[in-house]
N, C-alpha and C positions, 0 to 999 in steps of 0.2 A: 882729792877734789874738795874744794871748800864748799861751805854750806850754801853760798849764793848760787853756785852752779847747779846744785841739787834742786834748789827752788826754781831756777830757770827751766830745768828739764821737766820737773813736775808741772810747771805752769804751761809748758808747751803741750804736754799730754792732755791737760785739762782743756786747752784751746782746741786740740784735735777732737776730743770727745764732743765738745760743744759744736764743732763743725759737722761732725757725723750726725748729731741730733738734728741740726737744721736741715741737713740733706734728707734725712728720713721724714722730717716734717714736710718738706717740699713734695716728696713722693706721696705722702698721705693726702696732702692738699690736692694734688692732681687726681688721685683716685676719688677723692670726695667730690670734686667738681665734675668729673666724668660720670660718677655714680648719680649725681643730682641731675645732670643733663640727659643722660641716656635712660636711667632706670627710675628716676624720680626719688632716689634714696641716697643721700650723702652718707659719709662715714658718721656714725652716731657720736655726738660730742666733739666734732671736729674743731669748733671754735674754742671750746674749753681746753682741749688737748694743745691747740696752738698756743694759747696763753701760757699754759704751764711749761711747755717745752721751751718757749722763748725766754721765760724768766730764768729757768735753770741754765740755758745756754749762755745767756748774758753773764750770769755769775761765774760760769766756767771760763769766759773770755777775759774777765777782769784781771786775773793774775798776770797773764802773759802781756796784756796791754800795758799794765803798770810797769812790769819789769823791763819791757823792751822800750819804754819811753813813748808808747803809742798814744798816750794821753795828750791833751792840748797843752802846749807850752806858750805862754804869753811872755815874751821877753822885751817888750817895748821899753819898759822902764830900766831894764838891766843891760840893754844892748851895749852901752858904753862903759859898763862896770868892768873891773879887772876880773881875771879868771877865778881868783880865790873868792871874791865876793859872790860871783855867780854860782860857784860850787857850793858855798855855804847856804845860799838862798835855795838852790835846787835840793839840797839835803833837807832843809826845813820843809820844803814842799812835799818831799817824799815821806817825811815823818808825819806830816799832817794827813797825807793820804793813808798812811798806815793806821793812824788813829781813827780816821773815818771808816776804813774797811773793818777795823776791829769792832767798832760800834755796830756796823751792819751785821757782822758775824754774830756778835752777842745777841742783838735784837732778833735776828733770824732764828737762833736757837731758842730764845724765850718764846718767840711766836710759834715755833714748832710745838713746843710743850703745851702752850695755851690752846692751839687749834686741835691738837691731838686729844687733849682732855675734854674739849667741847664736843668732839665727835663730828665736826663739820665736814660735809661732803659737797662735791660739785652737784649742780642741778641736774644735768642730763645723764651723765654716766655714773654718778654716785661714787666718784673716786675720793678717797680721804684727802682733804686738802693739806694735811700735815706732810704728806709725801713730798710735795713741791717745796715746802719750806726746808725740809730735811735735806733735799738734794741741792738747795741753794747755799746752805751754810758752809760746806767745805770750800766752795769757790771763794766766798768772802773771807774765810779763815786763811786760805792760801794767798789771797790778794793782800792780806795784812802782812804776811811773811814776805811776799814779793816786794811790797813797798819798803819794808825794812831792809831787804837785800839791796834794793835800788839805792837807798840812802847810804848804806855801807859802801857800795861800789862808788858812789859819787864822792864820798869823803876820802876814799882811797885813790881817787883819780882814775878809776878803771872804766869810766863810761866816756863815750864820745858823744858830743851833742851835734852830730852831723845834721840831724833834722832841724834843730834849732838854729844852727849856723847858716843853713841854706836860706832862711827867711830873715833877712836883716832889713831894718827900716832905711 
């Protein structure tokens, strides 16, 4: 199995974990709303928890979204270009995404270190904020690899642009 298939599988697992996190967050929200309405007591820190879980879940979804071509493709200017030109431009786009995700991963790690050293915690539940940063970094790092794998697949001609081909001007 080549390295791009491994990246795809790991990306799928990250997306699965992100989905489970959002389902658990939905359950917590329902419990919090019922607790507020019935007992006058919501889940402590429910808004903080929601913010942190959504941030981590989004970073977990990025790799699979990028790898599967789920990102927005604007092919208005390239619709009439030949296949080779589109493939080169798509590969350049994937490499640009890899660069951007690499920057996100790097800055998230730097942010983790800075926030951990400052000892910053959340207001209500006093959760160390660096935990959220630390949990986001692997998603961005994997998204970098996923974008590189996408570029490799595009250059080898192993991707199909069905989604892009369905919307023609």
